[in-house]
C-alpha positions as CSV (number, residue, x, y, z in Angstrom):
1,M,-16.4,104.8,40.7
2,D,-18.8,103.3,38.2
3,R,-20.7,100.1,39.3
4,Q,-19.0,97.7,36.8
5,K,-15.5,98.7,37.8
6,E,-16.4,98.3,41.5
7,L,-18.0,94.8,40.7
8,R,-14.7,93.7,38.9
9,Q,-12.9,94.8,42.1
10,W,-15.1,92.7,44.3
11,F,-14.5,89.6,42.1
12,S,-10.8,90.4,41.7
13,L,-10.2,90.7,45.3
14,A,-12.1,87.4,45.8
15,G,-10.0,85.7,43.1
16,Q,-6.9,87.0,44.7
17,N,-7.8,85.5,48.1
18,L,-8.6,82.2,46.6
19,G,-5.4,82.3,44.5
20,V,-3.3,82.9,47.6
21,A,-4.9,80.0,49.4
22,K,-4.2,77.7,46.5
23,H,-0.5,79.0,46.2
24,L,0.1,78.5,49.9
25,A,-1.4,74.9,49.7
26,A,0.8,74.0,46.8
27,S,4.1,75.7,47.8
28,Y,4.6,75.6,51.5
29,H,5.3,72.6,53.9
30,P,4.3,72.6,56.6
31,T,1.1,73.9,55.0
32,P,-0.1,77.3,56.6
33,V,-3.7,75.8,57.2
34,E,-4.9,78.7,59.2
35,T,-3.9,81.3,56.6
36,I,-5.4,79.0,53.8
37,C,-8.7,78.6,55.4
38,N,-9.0,82.3,56.3
39,Q,-8.4,83.2,52.7
40,C,-10.8,80.8,51.4
41,Q,-13.5,82.4,53.8
42,Q,-12.5,85.9,52.6
43,S,-12.8,84.7,49.0
44,A,-16.3,83.2,49.5
45,E,-17.4,86.4,51.3
46,K,-16.3,88.7,48.5
47,Y,-18.0,86.6,45.8
48,L,-21.2,86.6,47.8
49,K,-21.1,90.4,48.4
50,G,-20.2,90.8,44.7
51,Y,-23.3,89.1,43.8
52,L,-25.4,91.3,46.1
53,F,-23.6,94.4,44.6
54,I,-24.7,93.4,41.2
55,K,-28.2,93.0,42.4
56,N,-27.9,96.7,43.6
57,I,-28.1,95.6,47.3
58,E,-25.4,97.3,49.4
59,P,-23.5,94.3,50.8
60,P,-23.7,94.3,54.6
61,K,-20.6,94.6,56.6
62,I,-20.8,91.1,58.1
63,H,-18.4,88.0,57.9
64,D,-20.9,85.4,58.5
65,L,-21.3,83.7,55.2
66,T,-24.6,81.9,56.1
67,E,-26.3,85.4,56.7
68,L,-24.8,86.6,53.4
69,L,-26.1,83.3,51.7
70,E,-29.6,83.8,53.1
71,I,-29.8,87.4,51.7
72,C,-28.5,86.0,48.2
73,A,-31.0,83.1,48.4
74,D,-33.8,85.7,48.9
75,I,-33.0,86.7,45.3
76,N,-31.9,83.3,43.9
77,P,-32.9,80.3,45.8
78,G,-30.1,78.2,44.2
79,F,-27.8,79.8,46.7
80,M,-29.2,77.5,49.4
81,N,-27.5,74.6,47.9
82,F,-24.2,76.1,49.4
83,I,-25.4,76.2,53.0
84,K,-23.1,73.4,54.0
85,Q,-20.0,75.3,52.3
86,C,-20.9,78.5,53.9
87,R,-21.3,77.1,57.5
88,Y,-18.0,75.4,57.1
89,L,-16.0,78.5,55.9
90,T,-17.6,80.9,58.3
91,R,-15.7,79.7,61.2
92,F,-12.3,80.6,59.4
93,G,-13.4,84.3,59.2
94,V,-12.0,85.3,62.5
95,L,-10.7,82.5,64.7
96,P,-7.7,81.4,62.5
97,K,-6.3,85.0,63.3
98,Y,-5.8,84.1,67.0
99,P,-3.5,81.5,68.4
100,N,-5.1,78.1,69.4
101,E,-8.7,79.1,68.6
102,L,-9.2,76.2,66.1
103,Q,-7.3,73.0,65.5
104,I,-7.2,73.2,61.8
105,T,-5.8,70.3,59.6
106,E,-4.5,70.0,56.2
107,D,-7.9,68.3,55.3
108,D,-9.6,71.3,56.5
109,A,-7.5,73.5,54.1
110,K,-8.2,71.2,51.1
111,T,-11.9,71.3,52.0
112,A,-12.0,75.1,52.3
113,I,-10.3,75.5,48.9
114,R,-12.9,73.1,47.4
115,F,-15.8,74.9,49.0
116,A,-14.6,78.3,48.0
117,E,-14.2,77.2,44.5
118,E,-17.7,75.8,44.5
119,I,-19.1,79.1,45.8
120,K,-16.9,81.2,43.2
121,E,-18.1,78.8,40.2
122,F,-21.8,79.3,41.2
123,V,-21.6,83.0,41.8
124,I,-19.5,83.7,38.6
125,N,-21.9,81.5,36.5
126,T,-25.0,83.1,38.0
127,C,-23.6,86.6,37.3
128,A,-22.3,85.9,33.8
129,T,-25.8,85.1,32.7
130,Q,-26.8,88.5,33.8
131,S,-23.8,90.7,32.8
132,A,-21.5,89.6,30.0
133,S,-18.8,92.2,31.2
134,I,-18.0,90.6,34.4
135,T,-14.2,89.5,34.6
136,H,-12.6,87.4,37.3
137,N,-9.4,85.7,38.3
């Protein structure tokens, strides 16, 4: 598979995760907060890994967003502006998949969506200046 196609897939999947989170938040009551938060973590993870991919760095198979962010920040220190967002979202990568591991609220879900959006916008804007052919959802 060519690199541009694979990059588009990283960002497409990331956009789908975020889209699912937003759809669930807008459409379901009670709000499935665990699923929303997990989808936001997954979205941020894929955007960060997509950035590494465009920089010809094989994305590590980890789910800790702060670790991914540090790798990205080695390339572009501007990523460190998102440490708070990554720390917040990382906890939703695994624990919401299991009953009673986290007490997640609707405010957590709203914050997760906002933080995932912030990471998306930074990554997309950063990558767009480097590659005009990037498409995203």
